[in-house]
N, C-alpha and C positions, 0 to 999 in steps of 0.2 A: 420624591413625592410631588405630584402635580397639584396646582392650586387653581381655584376660581378667583380671579383678581379683578377689581374695579380700579380704573385709572381716570383721574381728571387731568386736564391739560395734555391730553394725548397727542394733540397736533403740534405741540411746542417742540423746541429744540431737543429737550431731554426725552419727552414722551415719545416722539416719533422714532428715536433711536432705541428706546427701551422696549417697545412692543415687539419688534422682530426678535430680540434676544429672548423674551419671555415665551413667545409662541413657539420658537424653535425648541425650547426646553420642554414643550408640551403643556404649558399653562393655558387655561382658558381666560381670555381677556374680554371684559366688558368696558365700554367707554361711557363716561358720564359727559354729556355734551349739551350745549346751550341751544343748538339748532334742532329742528325736527329730526328724529331718528331716521337713519337710512337703512338700518338692518336690525336684526334681533340682538346684535352685539352692542347696541347703543341705547342709552337711557337718557331722556331729556331732563334737564333741571335748570333752575334759575339760581345762581349762587347767592342772590340776595333774598330769595323767598323760599327756596326748597324745591320739592318735587311732589307730584300728586300720588305716586304709587310707591310707597315704601316697600311693599312686598317684593319688588324686584331685587332688593338688596339682601333679602334673607339668604343665609347659607353661604355667603362669601367667605373665603379664607383670608383675604387680605385686601386692603385699600391703599393705593398709592396716589397721593394728592399733590399735584404739580401745578394746578391752575393759578394764574395771577397775572395782572396787568404788567406789561413791560415797564421797567423803571427807567429805561433809556430811550423811550419813544419820542421824547421832546422835552423842551424846557419845563421845569416844574412850576406850573401855575398852581394856585390853590385848588382849582378844580382837578388838575391832573394828580396832585398829591392825594386828594380825596379818593379818586379812582384807584390809585395804587394801594392805598390802605384798605379800602372797602373790599376790593377784589381778593385780598388775602385774608383779612380778619373776618369779615362778614361771611365770605364763602366758606371758610374753615368752620366757623360757628354753625352755619347751616348744615354742612356735611356731618359734623360730629353730633349735632342734635339728632339727626336722622339715624345715625349708627347706634346711639344709645337707646333708641326706641325699638330696636329689632329684638325679636325673640331669639334669633341665632346671629349674634353680632360677629364680625370678623375677629380673628385672633390678633392681627397686627394692622396698625395704621402707620404708613410711612408718609410723613408730611414734610413738604419742602419748607425750608427756612433759608437764611442767607448769611454770608459773612458780614453783612451790614449790621448784624446784631452787636458787633464789637466796636463799631465806629472807627475813628481815626486814632490809632494806638502806637504809631511810631515803630520802634524796634522791639517793643514788648512781645514776648512769645506768649501766644494765647492758646489755651486749651479749653475743653468744654466747660470746665468749672470757673473760668474767668468771668468777671462781672461784665455787664453790657456797657456800651458806650453811651454817648449823649448825642441828641440830634434826631432828625426826622427818620432816617433809616433804622437806627437802633429802636426807636419808639415803635415803628411799624413791626419790626421783627419780634419784639417783646410781646406785643398784643397778638401777633400771628401765632406764636408758640402757645401763648396762654389760651387761645381759642380751642386748643386740642384737649384741654383739661377734662371736659365732660367725658370724652372717650377714655382717657386714662383712668378716671375714677370709676368707670363702668367695667374695668378689668381688661380693656384692650391694651396690648403692648404698643406703645407709641414711640416711634423713632422720629426725631426732629433733625433733618439733614440740613446743616448750615453750609449750603453749597457755595463754593468759591467761584473764581473766574473760569468759566468753562471754555476749553480750547476746542473750537470747531470752525472750519472754514465756511460753514453754512449758516451760522448764526452767532449771536453773542458778540462780545468785545473783539475777539480776534477777527471775525468777518469784517468788522468796521475798520480795522487797522490795515487789512491786507492791501487795498488799492494804493494808499499813499506809500506804504513800504515798498510795494512792487515797483512803483514809479521812482523810487529813490528819494522820496520826500518824507520818510519817517524820521522820528527823532524822540528825544527824551521829553516827557510831559512834566511841566513844572520843575521842581528841584531834582526829580528822578530818584529821590531817596525813599519815596513811599513804597511800602511792600505790596507785592501782588501775590496773593495766595491763589494759585491757579490749580486746575485739574483737567486732565484730558477727558473728553466726553465718554470714551470707553470706560474710564474709571468711575465716572458718575453712575453709569448704568450698572457697572460691576458692583459698586458699593450698594446700590439699591437691591440687586439680586442677593448680595451677601446679607443685607438687613432682613430680607424676607424670611430667611431660614436660620438666622443666628439669634436664638432666644436670649442670649446674654447681652444683646445689644438693644438698648432702650434709652430714651431721653435724648438730650442734645448730642449730635455727632458732627464733628467738623469734617465736611466732605471736600477735602483739599488734598493735593499731593504733599508728600513729606518734605519737600524742598522749595519753600517760597523764595522769591527773588525780589530785588528792588526793581522799580520801573527802569532804571538805567541798565541793569543786567538783562531784563526782559528785552529791552530795545536792542541791545547789542546782540543778543542771541537770535532774535527774529531776523535782524539784518544779516547775520552770518548764515542762517539757514536759507534765506532767500538770495544770498549773494548780492546784497544791495547796501549802499552806504546809508548811514543813519545820522545825517548832519544837520537836520532841520528841527531844532527844539521848538516846543510849543510853550510859550511863556504862560505862567499862571494867570496873569491879568487878562490875557486874551480869552482864555477859557471862561473866566468869571464874567467878562463882558458879554460873551455870546451865549453861555449856558446858565449863568447865575448859580443858584444853590446846588444844582445838579453837578456842576463842575467840582465844587468842593467835596461833595460826598462820594462821587463816583471816580473821579480822575485824579484829584490832588491829595486825597487821603489814602491811608494804607493800613492794613492789618496783617500781622505775621502769625498765621494759624498753624497749629500742630494737629495732625489727625490722630490724636492719642487713642480714641475709642476704636477706630478702625484697626489700628496697629495692635491694640490689646486683644482684639477678637480675631486676630490672624488674617485680616484681609491683606492680600498680596497685590500691590499696585502693578499694573501693566506698564505704566510710564511714570516712574518716580522722579526722573530728571527732565528739566525743561527742554533741552535740546532734542532729546530722543522723542519727547511728546510732540514737539513742533514738526520734526522731520516726519513722523508718522502721519499726523493729521493733514499735513500739507503735501504728502507724497514726495518728500525729498530724501527718502532713505537711500 
C-alpha cells in the first residue's frame, strides 16, 4: 500500500537517504521546509511558530519528523544548548499541535529521538523500558518525546525512534573520524570502555520503513544494531577495516579542555542499548555486526 508521507529534516543525513527509498516504493513525499517552497512537494513552516495553511496537511497517511539542530556543531554555549533544545522540543510541539487540529490526521507519526535519553550508563544493558539518565541530553530527549503527547492523545500511533550512532561516510560521527583514521592517527577516546550503540544508515531508514507499516510498533524504539561495542572495540575494528594503525589515544582531559560539556556527553560517556522492540516486531537488520557494517558503508567489502 502506498502512502502520502510528510517529512521534516528531509535534507539531513537520514532524510536524504530515506526519501529515495520511499519514492522507489511508490510513496508520495511532501517536505516540510523552512525556506520558501521550490515545488508543489514542499510546504513552508517555522518550527517555532507553525505554518499558515494547515489544510495542506489534511489527508496525510504518515509524518516522519527528523528536524533538529546538530548536537555536534560546536562547543555547547548556553545559546547553542538553547538552540538544540528548542529545535527539537518547540518544533515537535508546533508540528503535533498542527496535526491534532486536522479533520483527517495521519495514522502514524514517526518522531526522531536519540540514545542520549539514557545518559552515561556504563555496562548496563538498556531497553525501551529503562529509565532516563541525567544531564543535558537526557533532559532534552525527555522533553522532545513528551512534546509528541498531543498527537498520541488524539489517536495517532506515535513511534519514538531513539537513534544511535549512525554509520555513514557522508555525515555524523563516522565522517568526522575518517580523516584521522585514514592518516593512521586514530585511537581510543578516553578510557575506551564507553559503549557505542551504533547502527548503519541503511538500517535506520529500514527501521523507519518498518515502523510505517508495523501497527504493533509504537512508543519508544531503540534504533540501534543488536551488537553494541566499546569505543576500544570500535577503534580496533575501524582501523582493521581501513588497514591503518590505531596508536594515538585521545586523553579525556584534552577533550574536556577543547570541547567542554559536549566532550563528556558525546565522546566520553556511553550507553549499551538493545533494540528489543525492533527485534520483537521481526525487523531484520541488514548489518547486525560492526565490521560488516563498516565494510559496507566504506566500500571495503
